[in-house]
C-alpha positions in Angstrom: 375.4 101.6 118.7 372.5 103.7 118.0 375.9 106.5 118.2 377.4 104.7 115.4 374.3 104.3 112.9 373.8 108.1 113.6 377.5 108.9 112.9 377.1 106.7 109.6 374.0 108.5 108.0 375.7 111.6 109.0 378.5 110.8 107.3 376.4 109.8 104.2 374.6 112.9 104.5 377.5 114.8 104.5 378.9 112.9 101.6 375.8 113.2 99.7 375.8 116.8 100.3 379.4 117.5 98.9 378.2 115.6 95.5 375.3 117.6 95.6 377.6 120.9 96.0 379.9 119.6 93.4 377.0 118.9 91.0 375.7 122.4 91.5 379.2 124.2 90.9 379.4 122.2 87.6 375.8 123.1 86.6 376.2 127.1 87.3 379.7 126.7 85.2 378.2 125.2 82.5 375.2 127.5 82.5 378.0 131.0 82.6 379.6 129.3 79.6 376.4 128.5 77.3 375.0 132.3 78.2 378.6 133.7 76.8 378.3 131.6 74.1 374.8 132.7 73.6 375.3 136.1 74.0 378.5 135.3 71.5 375.7 133.9 68.7 373.3 136.7 69.5 376.2 139.2 68.8 376.9 137.3 65.6 373.3 137.2 64.4 372.8 140.6 64.5 376.1 141.4 62.8 374.8 139.1 60.3 371.6 140.9 60.1 373.6 143.7 59.5 375.4 142.4 56.5 372.3 141.2 55.0 370.4 144.3 55.0 373.4 146.5 53.7 373.9 143.8 50.5 370.0 144.0 50.3 370.5 148.0 49.8 373.5 147.0 47.7 371.1 145.0 45.7 368.5 148.2 45.6 371.2 150.4 44.4 372.3 148.1 41.4 368.8 147.8 40.6 368.5 151.5 40.5 371.5 152.3 38.7 370.6 149.8 36.3 367.1 151.1 35.7 368.2 154.5 34.9 368.2 154.8 31.0 370.1 157.0 29.3 367.4 157.9 26.8 365.5 159.6 30.0 365.0 163.5 29.8 367.1 165.4 32.3 363.5 166.5 34.5 362.9 162.1 34.8 366.3 161.7 36.2 366.0 164.2 38.3 362.9 163.0 39.7 364.7 159.2 39.8 367.3 160.7 41.7 365.5 162.3 44.4 363.7 159.6 44.8 366.9 157.4 45.0 367.9 160.0 47.6 364.5 159.4 49.4 365.2 155.5 49.5 368.9 156.2 50.7 368.0 158.5 53.9 365.3 155.5 54.6 368.0 153.2 54.6 370.8 155.4 56.8 367.6 155.8 59.3 367.3 151.8 59.4 371.3 151.3 59.7 371.0 154.4 62.8 368.5 152.3 64.7 
């Protein structure tokens, strides 16, 4: 009888081990899927952040254009343009990072 009990326990243990392995594989697959989704979402966020940054730069440029008054003398206009070029250079350096 002892043999039968041992076989029964061994069979139960094998069944539980099989279930555990199946569960492990399932969780591992789900983890991989979630990691891929996470990476896609991070890429999407990065792209959206770049779009926002570009839109902010466009708004800055629009404000700069609106600030230029046609009544300014040429030296003042030249100074403003130089300031704008410096600001654009800063924006380009941020984009290239």
